[in-house]
N, CA, C and O atoms as CSV, one atom per row, in Angstrom:
chain,resi,resn,atom,element,x,y,z
A,1,UNK,N,N,18.023,46.042,0.731
A,1,UNK,CA,C,18.274,46.110,-0.618
A,1,UNK,C,C,17.677,44.878,-1.452
A,1,UNK,O,O,17.329,44.037,-0.624
A,2,UNK,N,N,17.499,44.572,-2.335
A,2,UNK,CA,C,16.951,43.470,-3.330
A,2,UNK,C,C,18.169,42.473,-3.330
A,2,UNK,O,O,19.355,42.792,-3.257
A,3,UNK,N,N,17.582,41.050,-3.439
A,3,UNK,CA,C,18.508,40.076,-3.664
A,3,UNK,C,C,19.677,40.189,-4.292
A,3,UNK,O,O,20.773,39.981,-3.772
A,4,UNK,N,N,19.433,40.589,-5.662
A,4,UNK,CA,C,20.270,40.608,-6.938
A,4,UNK,C,C,20.825,41.746,-6.920
A,4,UNK,O,O,21.326,42.130,-7.976
A,5,UNK,N,N,20.921,42.864,-5.382
A,5,UNK,CA,C,22.467,43.674,-5.791
A,5,UNK,C,C,22.818,43.650,-4.644
A,5,UNK,O,O,22.311,42.847,-3.861
A,6,UNK,N,N,23.850,44.599,-4.233
A,6,UNK,CA,C,24.866,44.669,-3.126
A,6,UNK,C,C,25.490,45.887,-2.900
A,6,UNK,O,O,25.885,46.450,-3.921
A,7,UNK,N,N,25.687,46.448,-1.847
A,7,UNK,CA,C,26.126,47.651,-1.707
A,7,UNK,C,C,27.389,47.627,-2.297
A,7,UNK,O,O,27.983,46.549,-2.316
A,8,UNK,N,N,28.039,48.870,-2.905
A,8,UNK,CA,C,29.514,49.167,-3.883
A,8,UNK,C,C,30.435,48.444,-2.849
A,8,UNK,O,O,30.973,47.361,-3.076
A,9,UNK,N,N,30.576,49.233,-1.561
A,9,UNK,CA,C,31.392,49.390,-0.848
A,9,UNK,C,C,31.952,48.066,-0.187
A,9,UNK,O,O,33.112,47.847,0.160
A,10,UNK,N,N,30.646,47.084,-0.080
A,10,UNK,CA,C,31.029,45.898,0.418
A,10,UNK,C,C,31.429,45.136,-0.530
A,10,UNK,O,O,32.294,44.294,-0.291
A,11,UNK,N,N,30.752,45.306,-2.109
A,11,UNK,CA,C,31.599,44.310,-3.388
A,11,UNK,C,C,32.819,44.659,-3.414
A,11,UNK,O,O,33.592,43.701,-3.446
A,12,UNK,N,N,33.535,46.196,-3.413
A,12,UNK,CA,C,34.666,45.971,-3.585
A,12,UNK,C,C,35.575,45.500,-2.423
A,12,UNK,O,O,36.635,44.966,-2.751
A,13,UNK,N,N,35.331,45.613,-1.281
A,13,UNK,CA,C,35.526,44.784,-0.238
A,13,UNK,C,C,35.689,43.674,-0.772
A,13,UNK,O,O,36.632,43.480,-1.539
A,14,UNK,N,N,34.679,42.605,-0.425
A,14,UNK,CA,C,34.920,41.272,-1.152
A,14,UNK,C,C,35.809,40.816,-1.851
A,14,UNK,O,O,36.607,39.923,-1.566
A,15,UNK,N,N,35.670,41.665,-3.203
A,15,UNK,CA,C,36.680,41.684,-4.279
A,15,UNK,C,C,37.917,41.901,-3.956
A,15,UNK,O,O,38.763,41.823,-4.847
A,16,UNK,N,N,38.247,42.171,-2.825
A,16,UNK,CA,C,39.761,42.438,-2.501
A,16,UNK,C,C,40.460,43.656,-3.319
A,16,UNK,O,O,41.682,43.618,-3.466
A,17,UNK,N,N,39.627,44.851,-3.910
A,17,UNK,CA,C,40.255,45.968,-4.100
A,17,UNK,C,C,40.653,46.844,-3.328
A,17,UNK,O,O,41.559,47.579,-3.720
A,18,UNK,N,N,39.984,47.058,-1.748
A,18,UNK,CA,C,40.769,47.516,-0.891
A,18,UNK,C,C,40.443,46.534,0.577
A,18,UNK,O,O,39.452,45.843,0.813
A,19,UNK,N,N,41.588,46.756,1.365
A,19,UNK,CA,C,41.713,46.161,2.798
A,19,UNK,C,C,40.874,46.072,3.561
A,19,UNK,O,O,40.710,45.070,4.258
A,20,UNK,N,N,40.040,47.266,3.607
A,20,UNK,CA,C,38.569,47.327,4.498
A,20,UNK,C,C,37.570,48.064,3.827
A,20,UNK,O,O,37.831,48.822,2.893
A,21,UNK,N,N,36.286,47.842,4.327
A,21,UNK,CA,C,35.350,48.624,4.229
A,21,UNK,C,C,35.328,50.194,4.108
A,21,UNK,O,O,34.793,50.917,3.267
A,22,UNK,N,N,36.138,50.506,5.304
A,22,UNK,CA,C,36.362,51.799,5.362
A,22,UNK,C,C,36.812,52.060,4.143
A,22,UNK,O,O,36.056,52.706,3.417
A,23,UNK,N,N,38.066,51.660,3.630
A,23,UNK,CA,C,39.018,52.228,2.748
A,23,UNK,C,C,38.257,51.924,1.306
A,23,UNK,O,O,38.834,52.421,0.339
A,24,UNK,N,N,37.164,51.253,1.048
A,24,UNK,CA,C,36.518,50.535,0.015
A,24,UNK,C,C,35.369,52.278,-0.168
A,24,UNK,O,O,35.021,52.896,-1.174
A,25,UNK,N,N,35.126,52.511,1.240
A,25,UNK,CA,C,34.032,53.484,0.926
A,25,UNK,C,C,35.071,54.800,0.780
A,25,UNK,O,O,34.798,55.450,-0.229
A,26,UNK,N,N,36.127,55.309,1.503
A,26,UNK,CA,C,36.859,56.639,0.866
A,26,UNK,C,C,37.295,56.440,-0.404
A,26,UNK,O,O,37.253,57.526,-0.983
A,27,UNK,N,N,37.743,55.471,-1.212
A,27,UNK,CA,C,37.931,54.908,-2.454
A,27,UNK,C,C,36.496,55.764,-3.494
A,27,UNK,O,O,36.634,56.494,-4.476
A,28,UNK,N,N,35.492,55.418,-2.964
A,28,UNK,CA,C,34.299,55.542,-3.608
A,28,UNK,C,C,33.574,57.115,-3.515
A,28,UNK,O,O,32.805,57.557,-4.367
A,29,UNK,N,N,33.916,57.682,-2.544
A,29,UNK,CA,C,33.853,58.743,-1.990
A,29,UNK,C,C,34.491,59.770,-2.696
A,29,UNK,O,O,33.904,60.776,-3.094
A,30,UNK,N,N,36.299,59.417,-2.943
A,30,UNK,CA,C,37.061,59.961,-3.437
A,30,UNK,C,C,36.883,60.183,-5.007
A,30,UNK,O,O,37.563,60.953,-5.686
A,31,UNK,N,N,35.868,59.387,-5.451
A,31,UNK,CA,C,35.566,59.794,-7.019
A,31,UNK,C,C,36.644,58.701,-7.809
A,31,UNK,O,O,37.205,58.795,-8.901
A,32,UNK,N,N,36.670,57.810,-6.939
A,32,UNK,CA,C,37.803,56.669,-8.074
A,32,UNK,C,C,37.283,55.652,-8.346
A,32,UNK,O,O,38.105,54.739,-8.435
A,33,UNK,N,N,35.838,55.237,-8.605
A,33,UNK,CA,C,34.987,54.225,-9.282
A,33,UNK,C,C,33.903,54.902,-9.850
A,33,UNK,O,O,33.254,55.894,-9.521
A,34,UNK,N,N,33.866,53.984,-10.943
A,34,UNK,CA,C,32.830,54.454,-12.055
A,34,UNK,C,C,31.968,53.170,-12.421
A,34,UNK,O,O,32.517,52.068,-12.408
A,35,UNK,N,N,30.860,53.277,-12.689
A,35,UNK,CA,C,29.904,52.559,-13.119
A,35,UNK,C,C,29.545,52.506,-14.520
A,35,UNK,O,O,28.771,53.433,-14.758
A,36,UNK,N,N,29.758,51.885,-15.427
A,36,UNK,CA,C,29.238,52.314,-16.987
A,36,UNK,C,C,30.003,53.438,-17.431
A,36,UNK,O,O,29.744,53.936,-18.527
A,37,UNK,N,N,31.133,54.008,-16.534
A,37,UNK,CA,C,31.717,54.828,-17.279
A,37,UNK,C,C,31.185,56.532,-16.158
A,37,UNK,O,O,31.806,57.594,-16.202
A,38,UNK,N,N,30.035,56.281,-15.367
A,38,UNK,CA,C,29.600,57.323,-14.625
A,38,UNK,C,C,30.000,57.278,-13.149
A,38,UNK,O,O,29.820,56.265,-12.473
A,39,UNK,N,N,30.741,58.799,-12.489
A,39,UNK,CA,C,31.448,58.321,-11.417
A,39,UNK,C,C,30.266,58.315,-10.315
A,39,UNK,O,O,29.254,59.011,-10.227
A,40,UNK,N,N,30.868,57.067,-9.351
A,40,UNK,CA,C,29.911,56.886,-8.315
A,40,UNK,C,C,30.517,57.697,-6.882
A,40,UNK,O,O,31.688,57.454,-6.592
A,41,UNK,N,N,29.873,58.482,-6.150
A,41,UNK,CA,C,30.546,58.923,-5.161
A,41,UNK,C,C,29.529,58.046,-3.765
A,41,UNK,O,O,29.849,58.280,-2.599
A,42,UNK,N,N,28.766,57.421,-3.963
A,42,UNK,CA,C,28.135,56.857,-2.528
A,42,UNK,C,C,28.141,55.323,-2.597
A,42,UNK,O,O,27.793,54.545,-3.485
A,43,UNK,N,N,28.771,55.102,-1.079
A,43,UNK,CA,C,28.861,53.582,-0.940
A,43,UNK,C,C,27.781,52.736,-1.068
A,43,UNK,O,O,28.012,51.539,-1.240
A,44,UNK,N,N,26.508,53.181,-1.009
A,44,UNK,CA,C,25.409,52.452,-0.785
A,44,UNK,C,C,24.891,52.215,-2.219
A,44,UNK,O,O,23.824,51.667,-2.492
A,45,UNK,N,N,25.909,52.767,-3.213
A,45,UNK,CA,C,25.056,52.663,-4.380
A,45,UNK,C,C,24.838,50.949,-4.573
A,45,UNK,O,O,25.734,50.226,-4.138
A,46,UNK,N,N,23.811,50.413,-5.135
A,46,UNK,CA,C,23.683,49.272,-5.548
A,46,UNK,C,C,24.040,48.617,-6.920
A,46,UNK,O,O,23.716,48.957,-8.058
A,47,UNK,N,N,24.769,47.622,-6.495
A,47,UNK,CA,C,25.596,46.860,-7.562
A,47,UNK,C,C,24.746,45.756,-7.887
A,47,UNK,O,O,24.108,45.044,-7.112
A,48,UNK,N,N,24.843,45.695,-9.497
A,48,UNK,CA,C,24.118,44.349,-9.999
A,48,UNK,C,C,24.999,43.585,-10.821
A,48,UNK,O,O,25.915,44.204,-11.362
A,49,UNK,N,N,24.883,42.188,-11.046
A,49,UNK,CA,C,25.602,41.460,-11.826
A,49,UNK,C,C,25.439,42.228,-13.288
A,49,UNK,O,O,24.435,42.902,-13.517
A,50,UNK,N,N,26.713,42.044,-14.450
A,50,UNK,CA,C,27.006,42.631,-15.206
A,50,UNK,C,C,27.073,44.259,-15.443
A,50,UNK,O,O,27.126,44.782,-16.556
A,51,UNK,N,N,27.058,45.076,-13.980
A,51,UNK,CA,C,27.722,46.116,-14.426
A,51,UNK,C,C,29.415,46.226,-14.896
A,51,UNK,O,O,30.209,45.318,-14.651
A,52,UNK,N,N,29.670,47.077,-15.371
A,52,UNK,CA,C,31.506,47.286,-15.951
A,52,UNK,C,C,31.679,48.791,-14.802
A,52,UNK,O,O,31.173,49.908,-14.697
A,53,UNK,N,N,32.913,47.795,-13.969
A,53,UNK,CA,C,33.456,49.125,-13.086
A,53,UNK,C,C,34.581,49.427,-13.414
A,53,UNK,O,O,35.366,48.519,-13.686
A,54,UNK,N,N,34.968,50.699,-13.481
A,54,UNK,CA,C,36.402,51.270,-13.277
A,54,UNK,C,C,36.552,51.513,-12.060
A,54,UNK,O,O,35.694,52.048,-11.357
A,55,UNK,N,N,37.861,51.077,-11.617
A,55,UNK,CA,C,38.171,51.367,-10.306
A,55,UNK,C,C,39.675,51.444,-10.441
A,55,UNK,O,O,40.434,50.634,-10.973
A,56,UNK,N,N,39.985,52.773,-9.749
A,56,UNK,CA,C,41.466,53.087,-9.733
A,56,UNK,C,C,42.078,53.168,-8.481
A,56,UNK,O,O,41.741,54.018,-7.657
A,57,UNK,N,N,42.989,52.307,-8.274
A,57,UNK,CA,C,43.613,52.038,-6.853
A,57,UNK,C,C,45.171,52.913,-7.277
A,57,UNK,O,O,45.479,53.395,-8.367
A,58,UNK,N,N,45.816,52.899,-6.224
A,58,UNK,CA,C,46.993,53.812,-6.170
A,58,UNK,C,C,47.833,53.236,-7.274
A,58,UNK,O,O,48.393,54.191,-7.812
A,59,UNK,N,N,48.120,52.304,-7.760
A,59,UNK,CA,C,49.360,51.590,-8.472
A,59,UNK,C,C,48.803,51.105,-10.191
A,59,UNK,O,O,49.459,50.782,-11.180
A,60,UNK,N,N,47.233,51.247,-9.951
A,60,UNK,CA,C,46.792,50.575,-11.248
A,60,UNK,C,C,44.889,51.045,-11.570
A,60,UNK,O,O,44.235,51.424,-10.598
A,61,UNK,N,N,44.504,50.994,-12.362
A,61,UNK,CA,C,43.564,51.174,-12.953
A,61,UNK,C,C,42.806,49.864,-13.132
A,61,UNK,O,O,43.536,49.200,-13.867
A,62,UNK,N,N,41.737,49.155,-12.847
A,62,UNK,CA,C,41.006,48.249,-12.830
A,62,UNK,C,C,39.554,48.419,-13.954
A,62,UNK,O,O,38.821,49.358,-13.643
A,63,UNK,N,N,39.168,47.699,-15.040
A,63,UNK,CA,C,38.061,47.805,-15.412
A,63,UNK,C,C,37.387,46.294,-15.362
A,63,UNK,O,O,37.758,45.553,-16.272
A,64,UNK,N,N,36.568,45.815,-14.538
A,64,UNK,CA,C,35.898,44.273,-14.636
A,64,UNK,C,C,34.319,44.668,-15.038
A,64,UNK,O,O,33.654,45.692,-15.198
A,65,UNK,N,N,34.147,43.318,-15.096
A,65,UNK,CA,C,32.700,43.187,-15.220
A,65,UNK,C,C,32.092,42.312,-14.080
A,65,UNK,O,O,32.644,41.282,-13.693
A,66,UNK,N,N,31.016,42.746,-13.610
A,66,UNK,CA,C,30.630,41.899,-12.083
A,66,UNK,C,C,29.853,40.644,-12.371
A,66,UNK,O,O,28.883,40.846,-13.103
A,67,UNK,N,N,29.994,39.635,-12.059
A,67,UNK,CA,C,29.552,38.498,-12.569
A,67,UNK,C,C,28.920,37.662,-11.349
A,67,UNK,O,O,28.268,36.631,-11.517
A,68,UNK,N,N,29.156,38.154,-10.289
A,68,UNK,CA,C,28.614,37.586,-8.657
A,68,UNK,C,C,28.755,38.286,-8.029
A,68,UNK,O,O,29.352,39.332,-8.284
A,69,UNK,N,N,28.171,37.929,-6.762
A,69,UNK,CA,C,27.794,39.230,-5.317
A,69,UNK,C,C,28.280,38.180,-4.348
A,69,UNK,O,O,27.769,37.133,-3.950
A,70,UNK,N,N,29.527,38.838,-4.067
A,70,UNK,CA,C,29.749,38.144,-2.678
A,70,UNK,C,C,29.169,37.964,-1.262
A,70,UNK,O,O,28.265,38.707,-0.879
A,71,UNK,N,N,29.551,37.224,-0.666
A,71,UNK,CA,C,28.716,36.723,0.993
A,71,UNK,C,C,29.185,36.871,1.671
A,71,UNK,O,O,28.577,37.196,2.691
A,72,UNK,N,N,30.711,36.768,1.719
A,72,UNK,CA,C,31.865,37.125,2.271
A,72,UNK,C,C,33.000,37.078,1.938
A,72,UNK,O,O,33.238,36.225,1.083
A,73,UNK,N,N,34.081,37.855,2.386
A,73,UNK,CA,C,35.341,38.216,1.934
A,73,UNK,C,C,36.199,37.014,2.371
A,73,UNK,O,O,36.411,36.688,3.539
A,74,UNK,N,N,36.679,36.377,1.223
A,74,UNK,CA,C,37.519,34.827,1.032
A,74,UNK,C,C,38.810,35.439,0.908
A,74,UNK,O,O,39.071,36.594,1.245
A,75,UNK,N,N,39.640,34.573,0.386
A,75,UNK,CA,C,40.964,34.326,-0.041
A,75,UNK,C,C,41.332,35.026,-1.839
A,75,UNK,O,O,40.550,35.434,-2.698
A,76,UNK,N,N,42.606,34.926,-1.836
A,76,UNK,CA,C,42.548,36.074,-3.081
A,76,UNK,C,C,41.682,35.165,-4.349
A,76,UNK,O,O,41.112,35.737,-5.277
A,77,UNK,N,N,41.718,33.551,-4.165
A,77,UNK,CA,C,41.060,32.805,-5.415
A,77,UNK,C,C,39.527,32.676,-5.424
A,77,UNK,O,O,38.746,32.341,-6.315
A,78,UNK,N,N,39.383,32.974,-4.400
A,78,UNK,CA,C,37.686,33.152,-4.610
A,78,UNK,C,C,37.232,34.528,-5.137
A,78,UNK,O,O,36.045,34.828,-5.006
A,79,UNK,N,N,38.108,35.404,-5.736
A,79,UNK,CA,C,37.651,36.841,-6.426
A,79,UNK,C,C,36.988,36.577,-7.466
A,79,UNK,O,O,36.065,37.304,-7.834
A,80,UNK,N,N,37.417,35.301,-8.221
A,80,UNK,CA,C,37.591,34.768,-9.428
A,80,UNK,C,C,35.766,34.568,-9.722
A,80,UNK,O,O,35.375,34.598,-10.889
A,81,UNK,N,N,34.909,34.402,-8.751
A,81,UNK,CA,C,33.748,34.192,-8.733
A,81,UNK,C,C,32.864,35.726,-8.803
A,81,UNK,O,O,31.670,35.776,-9.096
A,82,UNK,N,N,33.562,36.727,-8.532
A,82,UNK,CA,C,32.995,38.075,-8.445
A,82,UNK,C,C,33.109,39.149,-9.756
A,82,UNK,O,O,32.379,40.060,-10.146
A,83,UNK,N,N,34.275,38.634,-10.194
A,83,UNK,CA,C,34.747,39.359,-11.368
A,83,UNK,C,C,35.409,38.854,-12.503
A,83,UNK,O,O,36.067,37.813,-12.492
A,84,UNK,N,N,35.194,39.780,-13.752
A,84,UNK,CA,C,36.306,39.509,-14.909
A,84,UNK,C,C,36.847,40.121,-15.403
A,84,UNK,O,O,36.044,41.025,-15.636
A,85,UNK,N,N,37.856,40.431,-15.881
A,85,UNK,CA,C,38.564,41.367,-16.934
A,85,UNK,C,C,37.710,41.697,-17.814
A,85,UNK,O,O,37.164,40.854,-18.526
A,86,UNK,N,N,37.411,43.295,-17.911
A,86,UNK,CA,C,36.212,43.618,-19.226
A,86,UNK,C,C,37.135,43.888,-20.482
A,86,UNK,O,O,38.154,44.570,-20.372
A,87,UNK,N,N,36.697,43.272,-21.791
A,87,UNK,CA,C,37.147,43.600,-22.476
A,87,UNK,C,C,36.173,43.994,-23.587
A,87,UNK,O,O,35.509,43.018,-23.937
A,88,UNK,N,N,35.871,45.137,-24.266
A,88,UNK,CA,C,35.145,45.610,-24.848
A,88,UNK,C,C,34.868,45.005,-26.398
A,88,UNK,O,O,33.862,45.442,-26.958
A,89,UNK,N,N,35.688,44.035,-27.121
A,89,UNK,CA,C,35.699,43.778,-28.081
A,89,UNK,C,C,34.548,42.537,-28.476
A,89,UNK,O,O,34.457,42.125,-29.633
């Protein structure tokens, strides 16, 4: 994969929307993730900075813009480098 792209399941795990990569894969394959409004069902989908994700987790729906690609899963404070809340205005 290109250096400016990252697997969707890996990014969701790094960004702490899922506890494990397997859970991230299951979330994607169940159709709970959209990129730019289009449903994605492949965990290997290439994600890039600037993409807008809609992620439906059990008790909330998050709409975020990807601002960075992760290199490792860190603490909760480290996710601020990966995404920002999306505001269409």
